[in-house]
One Martini backbone bead per residue (centre of mass of N, CA, C, O) as a GRO file, in nm:
protein
  435
    1MET     BB    1   0.397  -8.111  -6.990
    2LYS     BB    2   0.224  -7.944  -6.751
    3SER     BB    3   0.278  -7.636  -6.579
    4ARG     BB    4   0.169  -7.542  -6.258
    5ARG     BB    5   0.036  -7.223  -6.139
    6THR     BB    6  -0.040  -7.028  -5.845
    7LEU     BB    7  -0.204  -6.727  -5.802
    8THR     BB    8  -0.302  -6.453  -5.676
    9LEU     BB    9  -0.559  -6.249  -5.726
   10VAL     BB   10  -0.406  -5.977  -5.710
   11VAL     BB   11  -0.195  -6.050  -5.929
   12LEU     BB   12  -0.380  -6.118  -6.158
   13MET     BB   13  -0.521  -5.840  -6.177
   14ALA     BB   14  -0.261  -5.683  -6.218
   15LEU     BB   15  -0.182  -5.811  -6.486
   16VAL     BB   16  -0.428  -5.719  -6.635
   17ALA     BB   17  -0.396  -5.411  -6.580
   18THR     BB   18  -0.102  -5.396  -6.728
   19GLY     BB   19  -0.134  -5.590  -7.004
   20CYS     BB   20  -0.006  -5.874  -7.002
   21VAL     BB   21  -0.312  -5.943  -7.003
   22THR     BB   22  -0.557  -5.983  -7.249
   23GLY     BB   23  -0.915  -5.990  -7.299
   24VAL     BB   24  -1.011  -5.887  -7.011
   25ARG     BB   25  -1.241  -5.771  -6.832
   26ALA     BB   26  -1.331  -5.568  -6.605
   27GLY     BB   27  -1.379  -5.766  -6.309
   28ALA     BB   28  -1.284  -6.030  -6.364
   29ARG     BB   29  -1.287  -6.364  -6.262
   30CYS     BB   30  -0.993  -6.532  -6.150
   31ARG     BB   31  -0.893  -6.886  -6.073
   32SER     BB   32  -0.655  -6.963  -6.286
   33THR     BB   33  -0.326  -7.099  -6.380
   34ASP     BB   34  -0.108  -7.144  -6.669
   35PHE     BB   35   0.143  -7.328  -6.845
   36GLY     BB   36   0.201  -7.398  -7.144
   37ASP     BB   37   0.378  -7.580  -7.374
   38ASP     BB   38   0.458  -7.290  -7.520
   39GLY     BB   39   0.505  -7.078  -7.264
   40THR     BB   40   0.230  -6.962  -7.208
   41PHE     BB   41  -0.004  -6.769  -7.054
   42VAL     BB   42  -0.288  -6.888  -6.860
   43LEU     BB   43  -0.615  -6.744  -6.821
   44LYS     BB   44  -0.889  -6.821  -6.609
   45CYS     BB   45  -1.214  -6.716  -6.650
   46GLU     BB   46  -1.510  -6.631  -6.669
   47ARG     BB   47  -1.695  -6.844  -6.877
   48GLY     BB   48  -1.430  -7.012  -6.972
   49ARG     BB   49  -1.212  -6.818  -7.046
   50TRP     BB   50  -0.923  -6.801  -7.257
   51VAL     BB   51  -0.588  -6.659  -7.222
   52ARG     BB   52  -0.309  -6.597  -7.456
   53LYS     BB   53  -0.032  -6.340  -7.394
   54ALA     BB   54   0.213  -6.465  -7.210
   55THR     BB   55   0.511  -6.511  -7.087
   56ARG     BB   56   0.709  -6.593  -6.834
   57GLU     BB   57   0.882  -6.335  -6.844
   58GLN     BB   58   0.647  -6.131  -6.836
   59VAL     BB   59   0.534  -6.219  -6.570
   60ALA     BB   60   0.784  -6.175  -6.395
   61GLN     BB   61   0.818  -5.873  -6.458
   62SER     BB   62   0.540  -5.785  -6.348
   63ILE     BB   63   0.572  -5.881  -6.060
   64ILE     BB   64   0.820  -5.710  -5.993
   65ALA     BB   65   0.685  -5.437  -6.052
   66ILE     BB   66   0.463  -5.462  -5.841
   67LEU     BB   67   0.641  -5.498  -5.591
   68LYS     BB   68   0.793  -5.234  -5.621
   69ALA     BB   69   0.549  -5.047  -5.607
   70ARG     BB   70   0.459  -5.137  -5.327
   71THR     BB   71   0.718  -5.062  -5.177
   72THR     BB   72   0.717  -4.763  -5.248
   73THR     BB   73   0.443  -4.695  -5.124
   74THR     BB   74   0.501  -4.791  -4.837
   75THR     BB   75   0.745  -4.610  -4.786
   76SER     BB   76   0.615  -4.323  -4.849
   77THR     BB   77   0.366  -4.381  -4.621
   78SER     BB   78   0.528  -4.419  -4.384
   79THR     BB   79   0.530  -4.375  -4.005
   80THR     BB   80   0.785  -4.485  -3.921
   81THR     BB   81   1.011  -4.475  -3.657
   82ILE     BB   82   1.357  -4.385  -3.686
   83VAL     BB   83   1.696  -4.393  -3.700
   84THR     BB   84   1.953  -4.159  -3.832
   85LYS     BB   85   2.135  -4.070  -3.570
   86VAL     BB   86   2.443  -4.074  -3.377
   87VAL     BB   87   2.573  -3.951  -3.066
   88THR     BB   88   2.888  -3.901  -2.870
   89GLY     BB   89   3.021  -3.888  -2.567
   90ALA     BB   90   3.186  -3.990  -2.309
   91TYR     BB   91   2.902  -4.151  -2.152
   92HIS     BB   92   2.701  -4.069  -2.393
   93SER     BB   93   2.395  -4.095  -2.594
   94CYS     BB   94   2.229  -3.995  -2.910
   95ALA     BB   95   1.913  -4.008  -3.092
   96LEU     BB   96   1.778  -3.953  -3.406
   97LEU     BB   97   1.457  -3.906  -3.526
   98THR     BB   98   1.223  -3.884  -3.785
   99ASN     BB   99   1.018  -3.707  -3.588
  100GLY     BB  100   1.228  -3.500  -3.422
  101ASN     BB  101   1.331  -3.667  -3.201
  102ALA     BB  102   1.489  -3.785  -2.884
  103LYS     BB  103   1.741  -4.018  -2.756
  104CYS     BB  104   1.897  -4.115  -2.441
  105TRP     BB  105   2.211  -4.249  -2.287
  106GLY     BB  106   2.367  -4.307  -1.978
  107ASP     BB  107   2.516  -4.067  -1.849
  108ASN     BB  108   2.327  -3.853  -1.582
  109TYR     BB  109   2.446  -3.659  -1.367
  110TYR     BB  110   2.395  -3.374  -1.549
  111GLY     BB  111   2.145  -3.441  -1.761
  112GLN     BB  112   2.232  -3.550  -2.064
  113VAL     BB  113   1.966  -3.718  -2.133
  114GLY     BB  114   1.692  -3.536  -2.087
  115ASN     BB  115   1.457  -3.660  -1.860
  116GLY     BB  116   1.413  -3.465  -1.597
  117ALA     BB  117   1.595  -3.520  -1.374
  118THR     BB  118   1.710  -3.527  -1.070
  119LEU     BB  119   1.983  -3.375  -0.934
  120PRO     BB  120   2.159  -3.616  -0.958
  121GLY     BB  121   2.158  -3.843  -1.193
  122THR     BB  122   2.066  -4.145  -1.344
  123ASP     BB  123   2.164  -4.387  -1.510
  124GLN     BB  124   2.096  -4.501  -1.855
  125SER     BB  125   2.068  -4.824  -2.013
  126THR     BB  126   1.840  -4.691  -2.187
  127PRO     BB  127   1.656  -4.524  -2.390
  128GLN     BB  128   1.545  -4.178  -2.356
  129PRO     BB  129   1.337  -3.932  -2.370
  130VAL     BB  130   1.345  -3.612  -2.464
  131VAL     BB  131   1.225  -3.346  -2.318
  132SER     BB  132   1.086  -3.081  -2.466
  133LEU     BB  133   1.141  -3.204  -2.776
  134SER     BB  134   1.138  -3.076  -3.118
  135GLY     BB  135   1.241  -3.038  -3.437
  136VAL     BB  136   1.496  -3.208  -3.509
  137ARG     BB  137   1.801  -3.205  -3.712
  138GLN     BB  138   2.041  -3.208  -3.487
  139LEU     BB  139   2.313  -3.356  -3.307
  140ALA     BB  140   2.514  -3.303  -2.999
  141ALA     BB  141   2.826  -3.383  -2.812
  142SER     BB  142   2.978  -3.376  -2.518
  143ASP     BB  143   3.092  -3.494  -2.239
  144ILE     BB  144   2.820  -3.352  -2.047
  145ALA     BB  145   2.654  -3.271  -2.312
  146SER     BB  146   2.363  -3.152  -2.505
  147CYS     BB  147   2.252  -3.084  -2.851
  148ALA     BB  148   2.004  -2.905  -3.061
  149LEU     BB  149   1.904  -2.868  -3.390
  150LEU     BB  150   1.659  -2.688  -3.528
  151ASN     BB  151   1.449  -2.610  -3.788
  152ASN     BB  152   1.474  -2.285  -3.702
  153GLY     BB  153   1.800  -2.251  -3.607
  154ALA     BB  154   1.805  -2.339  -3.327
  155VAL     BB  155   1.950  -2.399  -2.992
  156TRP     BB  156   1.944  -2.678  -2.766
  157CYS     BB  157   2.031  -2.753  -2.417
  158TRP     BB  158   2.187  -3.016  -2.200
  159GLY     BB  159   2.337  -3.052  -1.877
  160GLY     BB  160   2.640  -2.960  -1.842
  161ASN     BB  161   2.770  -2.615  -1.697
  162THR     BB  162   3.061  -2.547  -1.597
  163PHE     BB  163   3.158  -2.371  -1.884
  164GLY     BB  164   2.890  -2.306  -2.065
  165GLU     BB  165   2.761  -2.534  -2.261
  166LEU     BB  166   2.450  -2.419  -2.277
  167GLY     BB  167   2.440  -2.102  -2.355
  168ASP     BB  168   2.258  -1.929  -2.111
  169GLY     BB  169   2.443  -1.756  -1.895
  170LEU     BB  170   2.470  -1.980  -1.685
  171THR     BB  171   2.543  -2.249  -1.426
  172PRO     BB  172   2.340  -2.461  -1.420
  173ASP     BB  173   2.238  -2.754  -1.449
  174ARG     BB  174   2.040  -2.959  -1.699
  175SER     BB  175   1.760  -3.199  -1.775
  176THR     BB  176   1.653  -2.978  -1.975
  177PRO     BB  177   1.583  -2.807  -2.240
  178GLY     BB  178   1.751  -2.507  -2.372
  179PRO     BB  179   1.834  -2.208  -2.494
  180VAL     BB  180   2.052  -2.049  -2.686
  181VAL     BB  181   2.176  -1.744  -2.671
  182GLY     BB  182   2.200  -1.551  -2.954
  183LEU     BB  183   2.097  -1.799  -3.157
  184ASP     BB  184   2.077  -1.814  -3.516
  185GLY     BB  185   2.093  -1.961  -3.825
  186VAL     BB  186   2.165  -2.256  -3.806
  187THR     BB  187   2.334  -2.533  -3.999
  188GLN     BB  188   2.559  -2.638  -3.784
  189LEU     BB  189   2.679  -2.892  -3.538
  190ASP     BB  190   2.919  -2.920  -3.254
  191GLY     BB  191   3.095  -3.138  -3.011
  192GLY     BB  192   3.337  -3.115  -2.728
  193GLY     BB  193   3.433  -3.166  -2.439
  194ASN     BB  194   3.340  -2.817  -2.319
  195HIS     BB  195   3.211  -2.757  -2.618
  196PHE     BB  196   3.062  -2.549  -2.880
  197CYS     BB  197   2.970  -2.534  -3.237
  198ALA     BB  198   2.849  -2.301  -3.500
  199VAL     BB  199   2.698  -2.261  -3.804
  200ILE     BB  200   2.624  -1.980  -3.995
  201ALA     BB  201   2.460  -1.820  -4.203
  202GLY     BB  202   2.737  -1.743  -4.432
  203GLY     BB  203   3.000  -1.892  -4.260
  204ALA     BB  204   3.003  -1.860  -3.968
  205VAL     BB  205   3.138  -1.890  -3.623
  206ARG     BB  206   3.013  -2.021  -3.305
  207CYS     BB  207   3.115  -2.030  -2.954
  208TRP     BB  208   3.098  -2.235  -2.640
  209GLY     BB  209   3.265  -2.242  -2.323
  210GLN     BB  210   3.548  -2.366  -2.311
  211ASN     BB  211   3.901  -2.177  -2.323
  212GLN     BB  212   4.192  -2.273  -2.236
  213SER     BB  213   4.306  -2.320  -2.562
  214GLY     BB  214   4.122  -2.148  -2.771
  215GLU     BB  215   3.848  -2.306  -2.880
  216LEU     BB  216   3.669  -2.040  -2.952
  217GLY     BB  217   3.839  -1.836  -3.151
  218ASN     BB  218   3.859  -1.515  -3.004
  219GLY     BB  219   4.166  -1.459  -2.879
  220SER     BB  220   4.120  -1.628  -2.615
  221THR     BB  221   4.097  -1.792  -2.259
  222THR     BB  222   3.789  -1.736  -2.207
  223ASP     BB  223   3.518  -1.827  -2.095
  224SER     BB  224   3.176  -1.897  -2.235
  225ARG     BB  225   2.810  -1.871  -2.181
  226THR     BB  226   2.821  -1.751  -2.469
  227PRO     BB  227   2.835  -1.681  -2.783
  228VAL     BB  228   3.120  -1.660  -3.001
  229THR     BB  229   3.321  -1.529  -3.244
  230VAL     BB  230   3.512  -1.638  -3.487
  231VAL     BB  231   3.797  -1.521  -3.605
  232GLY     BB  232   3.875  -1.497  -3.939
  233LEU     BB  233   3.592  -1.637  -4.048
  234SER     BB  234   3.481  -1.784  -4.363
  235GLY     BB  235   3.314  -2.009  -4.558
  236VAL     BB  236   3.166  -2.221  -4.386
  237THR     BB  237   3.035  -2.566  -4.386
  238SER     BB  238   3.198  -2.697  -4.133
  239VAL     BB  239   3.221  -2.820  -3.790
  240HIS     BB  240   3.490  -2.963  -3.566
  241VAL     BB  241   3.498  -3.117  -3.242
  242GLY     BB  242   3.710  -3.153  -2.980
  243GLU     BB  243   3.845  -3.141  -2.680
  244ALA     BB  244   4.051  -2.854  -2.761
  245SER     BB  245   3.965  -2.856  -3.070
  246VAL     BB  246   3.921  -2.699  -3.403
  247CYS     BB  247   3.757  -2.755  -3.725
  248ALA     BB  248   3.721  -2.608  -4.057
  249LYS     BB  249   3.530  -2.620  -4.346
  250LEU     BB  250   3.571  -2.488  -4.658
  251SER     BB  251   3.451  -2.402  -4.969
  252ALA     BB  252   3.755  -2.439  -5.094
  253GLY     BB  253   3.872  -2.717  -4.947
  254THR     BB  254   3.968  -2.623  -4.670
  255ILE     BB  255   4.152  -2.586  -4.350
  256LYS     BB  256   4.075  -2.469  -4.014
  257CYS     BB  257   4.241  -2.419  -3.692
  258TRP     BB  258   4.190  -2.441  -3.321
  259GLY     BB  259   4.378  -2.451  -3.021
  260ASN     BB  260   4.503  -2.724  -2.931
  261ASN     BB  261   4.880  -2.826  -2.996
  262ASN     BB  262   5.057  -3.053  -2.855
  263TYR     BB  263   5.039  -3.272  -3.128
  264GLY     BB  264   4.963  -3.112  -3.406
  265GLN     BB  265   4.636  -3.057  -3.463
  266MET     BB  266   4.665  -2.805  -3.668
  267GLY     BB  267   4.866  -2.866  -3.920
  268ASP     BB  268   5.121  -2.625  -3.913
  269GLY     BB  269   5.407  -2.747  -3.785
  270SER     BB  270   5.322  -2.712  -3.483
  271THR     BB  271   5.278  -2.651  -3.100
  272MET     BB  272   5.100  -2.399  -3.106
  273GLN     BB  273   4.878  -2.224  -2.967
  274ARG     BB  274   4.537  -2.142  -3.094
  275THR     BB  275   4.301  -1.860  -3.083
  276THR     BB  276   4.312  -1.875  -3.395
  277PRO     BB  277   4.293  -1.944  -3.710
  278VAL     BB  278   4.458  -2.205  -3.905
  279ALA     BB  279   4.615  -2.353  -4.160
  280VAL     BB  280   4.627  -2.642  -4.316
  281MET     BB  281   4.883  -2.804  -4.455
  282GLY     BB  282   4.857  -2.941  -4.781
  283LEU     BB  283   4.539  -2.885  -4.832
  284GLY     BB  284   4.292  -3.005  -5.075
  285GLY     BB  285   3.986  -3.111  -5.159
  286VAL     BB  286   3.794  -3.125  -4.922
  287THR     BB  287   3.513  -3.338  -4.791
  288ILE     BB  288   3.623  -3.450  -4.506
  289VAL     BB  289   3.586  -3.400  -4.143
  290ASP     BB  290   3.768  -3.470  -3.829
  291VAL     BB  291   3.775  -3.465  -3.459
  292GLY     BB  292   3.950  -3.549  -3.194
  293ALA     BB  293   4.110  -3.517  -2.917
  294TYR     BB  294   4.435  -3.522  -3.075
  295HIS     BB  295   4.309  -3.552  -3.371
  296ALA     BB  296   4.302  -3.545  -3.740
  297CYS     BB  297   4.085  -3.573  -4.040
  298ALA     BB  298   4.090  -3.624  -4.408
  299VAL     BB  299   3.908  -3.611  -4.712
  300LEU     BB  300   3.956  -3.634  -5.048
  301SER     BB  301   3.851  -3.619  -5.374
  302SER     BB  302   4.030  -3.886  -5.437
  303GLY     BB  303   3.987  -4.067  -5.149
  304SER     BB  304   4.193  -3.984  -4.974
  305MET     BB  305   4.385  -3.983  -4.659
  306ARG     BB  306   4.436  -3.756  -4.375
  307CYS     BB  307   4.656  -3.718  -4.085
  308TRP     BB  308   4.688  -3.555  -3.750
  309GLY     BB  309   4.889  -3.574  -3.459
  310GLN     BB  310   4.822  -3.803  -3.257
  311ASN     BB  311   4.998  -4.160  -3.235
  312GLY     BB  312   5.027  -4.370  -2.986
  313LYS     BB  313   4.791  -4.589  -3.118
  314GLY     BB  314   4.765  -4.549  -3.445
  315GLU     BB  315   4.539  -4.324  -3.543
  316LEU     BB  316   4.669  -4.224  -3.828
  317GLY     BB  317   4.737  -4.477  -4.025
  318ASP     BB  318   5.082  -4.500  -4.090
  319ASN     BB  319   5.230  -4.739  -3.931
  320THR     BB  320   5.260  -4.571  -3.662
  321THR     BB  321   5.359  -4.386  -3.335
  322THR     BB  322   5.392  -4.095  -3.466
  323ASN     BB  323   5.371  -3.788  -3.446
  324SER     BB  324   5.197  -3.515  -3.637
  325ARG     BB  325   5.211  -3.173  -3.771
  326LEU     BB  326   5.127  -3.314  -4.038
  327PRO     BB  327   4.988  -3.446  -4.294
  328VAL     BB  328   4.923  -3.795  -4.346
  329PRO     BB  329   4.907  -4.075  -4.502
  330VAL     BB  330   4.671  -4.323  -4.526
  331THR     BB  331   4.733  -4.681  -4.545
  332VAL     BB  332   4.429  -4.811  -4.437
  333ALA     BB  333   4.249  -4.610  -4.624
  334SER     BB  334   3.975  -4.569  -4.869
  335ASN     BB  335   3.696  -4.418  -4.967
  336PRO     BB  336   3.534  -4.278  -4.755
  337LEU     BB  337   3.205  -4.187  -4.638
  338ALA     BB  338   3.306  -4.179  -4.333
  339VAL     BB  339   3.427  -3.995  -4.034
  340ASP     BB  340   3.535  -4.097  -3.693
  341LEU     BB  341   3.661  -3.965  -3.385
  342GLY     BB  342   3.834  -4.033  -3.100
  343GLU     BB  343   4.056  -4.029  -2.859
  344HIS     BB  344   4.250  -4.293  -3.006
  345SER     BB  345   4.058  -4.319  -3.268
  346THR     BB  346   3.953  -4.464  -3.592
  347CYS     BB  347   3.668  -4.430  -3.817
  348VAL     BB  348   3.510  -4.596  -4.101
  349LEU     BB  349   3.292  -4.567  -4.380
  350VAL     BB  350   3.212  -4.805  -4.622
  351ALA     BB  351   3.136  -4.997  -4.850
  352GLY     BB  352   2.841  -5.165  -4.739
  353GLY     BB  353   2.847  -5.055  -4.436
  354VAL     BB  354   3.134  -5.070  -4.334
  355VAL     BB  355   3.337  -5.088  -4.037
  356LYS     BB  356   3.650  -4.924  -3.965
  357CYS     BB  357   3.919  -4.966  -3.723
  358TRP     BB  358   4.172  -4.776  -3.527
  359GLY     BB  359   4.388  -4.807  -3.247
  360ASN     BB  360   4.240  -4.786  -2.974
  361ASN     BB  361   4.138  -5.103  -2.759
  362VAL     BB  362   4.076  -5.118  -2.442
  363ALA     BB  363   3.733  -5.149  -2.489
  364GLY     BB  364   3.670  -5.256  -2.794
  365GLN     BB  365   3.633  -5.011  -3.023
  366ILE     BB  366   3.695  -5.178  -3.288
  367GLY     BB  367   3.514  -5.461  -3.293
  368ASN     BB  368   3.714  -5.750  -3.319
  369GLY     BB  369   3.729  -5.916  -3.026
  370THR     BB  370   3.940  -5.722  -2.897
  371VAL     BB  371   4.218  -5.535  -2.693
  372THR     BB  372   4.402  -5.458  -2.939
  373ASN     BB  373   4.590  -5.261  -3.083
  374SER     BB  374   4.579  -5.072  -3.407
  375ARG     BB  375   4.735  -4.977  -3.733
  376PHE     BB  376   4.492  -5.128  -3.859
  377PRO     BB  377   4.227  -5.223  -4.014
  378SER     BB  378   3.907  -5.326  -3.865
  379ASP     BB  379   3.637  -5.505  -3.855
  380ALA     BB  380   3.329  -5.486  -3.747
  381ILE     BB  381   3.147  -5.717  -3.617
  382GLY     BB  382   2.847  -5.744  -3.793
  383VAL     BB  383   2.899  -5.489  -3.992
  384SER     BB  384   2.637  -5.394  -4.218
  385GLY     BB  385   2.458  -5.138  -4.362
  386ALA     BB  386   2.558  -4.881  -4.268
  387LEU     BB  387   2.489  -4.518  -4.242
  388SER     BB  388   2.631  -4.455  -3.958
  389LEU     BB  389   2.872  -4.290  -3.732
  390THR     BB  390   3.018  -4.297  -3.391
  391ASN     BB  391   3.297  -4.149  -3.192
  392GLY     BB  392   3.403  -4.157  -2.887
  393ARG     BB  393   3.605  -4.205  -2.646
  394LYS     BB  394   3.525  -4.557  -2.623
  395THR     BB  395   3.272  -4.534  -2.827
  396VAL     BB  396   3.077  -4.710  -3.077
  397CYS     BB  397   2.835  -4.624  -3.338
  398ALA     BB  398   2.561  -4.764  -3.544
  399SER     BB  399   2.342  -4.714  -3.812
  400PHE     BB  400   2.039  -4.840  -3.970
  401SER     BB  401   1.786  -4.876  -4.199
  402GLY     BB  402   1.581  -5.001  -3.971
  403GLY     BB  403   1.676  -4.823  -3.697
  404THR     BB  404   1.912  -4.947  -3.582
  405VAL     BB  405   2.159  -5.000  -3.307
  406LYS     BB  406   2.515  -5.024  -3.264
  407CYS     BB  407   2.751  -5.102  -2.999
  408TRP     BB  408   3.099  -5.036  -2.885
  409GLY     BB  409   3.295  -5.082  -2.594
  410ASP     BB  410   3.232  -4.865  -2.354
  411GLY     BB  411   2.993  -4.955  -2.077
  412ASP     BB  412   3.020  -4.752  -1.885
  413GLN     BB  413   2.748  -4.603  -1.762
  414SER     BB  414   2.551  -4.735  -1.985
  415HIS     BB  415   2.666  -4.672  -2.291
  416ILE     BB  416   2.550  -4.907  -2.484
  417GLY     BB  417   2.218  -4.962  -2.441
  418ASN     BB  418   2.147  -5.285  -2.320
  419GLY     BB  419   2.114  -5.284  -1.987
  420THR     BB  420   2.420  -5.251  -1.917
  421THR     BB  421   2.774  -5.237  -1.746
  422ILE     BB  422   2.977  -5.334  -1.940
  423ALA     BB  423   3.298  -5.230  -2.003
  424ILE     BB  424   3.361  -5.459  -2.226
  425ASN     BB  425   3.295  -5.435  -2.595
  426SER     BB  426   3.431  -5.614  -2.874
  427THR     BB  427   3.133  -5.630  -2.980
  428PRO     BB  428   2.852  -5.570  -3.120
  429VAL     BB  429   2.549  -5.423  -2.986
  430LEU     BB  430   2.219  -5.393  -2.920
  431VAL     BB  431   2.008  -5.138  -2.893
  432THR     BB  432   1.760  -5.073  -2.676
  433GLY     BB  433   1.460  -4.890  -2.733
  434LEU     BB  434   1.457  -4.861  -3.050
  435PRO     BB  435   1.271  -4.589  -3.102
   0.00000   0.00000   0.00000
């Protein structure tokens, strides 16, 4: 009994071109295919010529190779703009697009969405293009301001400027981006609370904005509207900013922190405020660091995780609610690919693009369909294949390979980005209007 299969002309000719089927001259018109009783592929071409040269398996392998090649070609030449990363402030978020532009949404009272609105601005429930901004490499957000690291190593900021967060030496808030003065050669950027910090080529760090707890790291507690250099610090590969504390990862695989230490978030065994960097005790081989409002976490080269600082909601992940002045092993997660900390919560991205969160869940920011705090990891419902995550004050967002973004948690002031102002979102929802 003969089994008949019909292939499209383009696949037929591709098979011929790849040599899976031979003996057919270039340009020959092929109109039908069969699998003979002996399992070989039969291609019928013009002038009634039949050619039997390939088995079913060879045909299948060739088709797969062709489809893969086509997918690769389409992907490499595609000009589709998608989201690569999202950052979150207190009540606003911003997305970086592959074309080097940015879109923001949420609270816009101080102009932190960057849409050029007359201030005080109106909250934006869906993403809006940031005006007069292009060539963006990285985004960062503080409570009420946003900044962008450009491809040329400069930093531009917009939004609230109460403490000098915009780094322009001035005082007015601004709804359009403008340059941070005296800052270039930046390789990495982060923000939190009411200040920002940047790593400069060569491994130094400069910070600007509020300095009430010494978070600028220059040995004082005086706010600065222009960048100041963190003293006694070199060899920095990344900087991570919390509410009023900062930690830097060094090339040696160690961490130094400075700023507020009320809950032991310096990790030095004390609760003494630090206006200059101090080493986190007992850590080496650090690969990932992040800082939340009042706690910090690190992933080690072994894949294990350590956290320290405030733990009233179980955010340290050690199955207690006891604060710790030193790093403690996290018993609820291992081998995270990314870590992002919120006000009193911790989230990790693990294999398969799954997001797991624990700690405070008052606004549903764990994403498990409840508003119950958890000392154990819980999967965000419906989240897999995520490429990155961001954890704000009470809102978490994840970006996906197709360029989509999902957020969950506090939706007050339009922070979820789906066109609503629902305060509690305990399961992830799709952000509309991206890219």
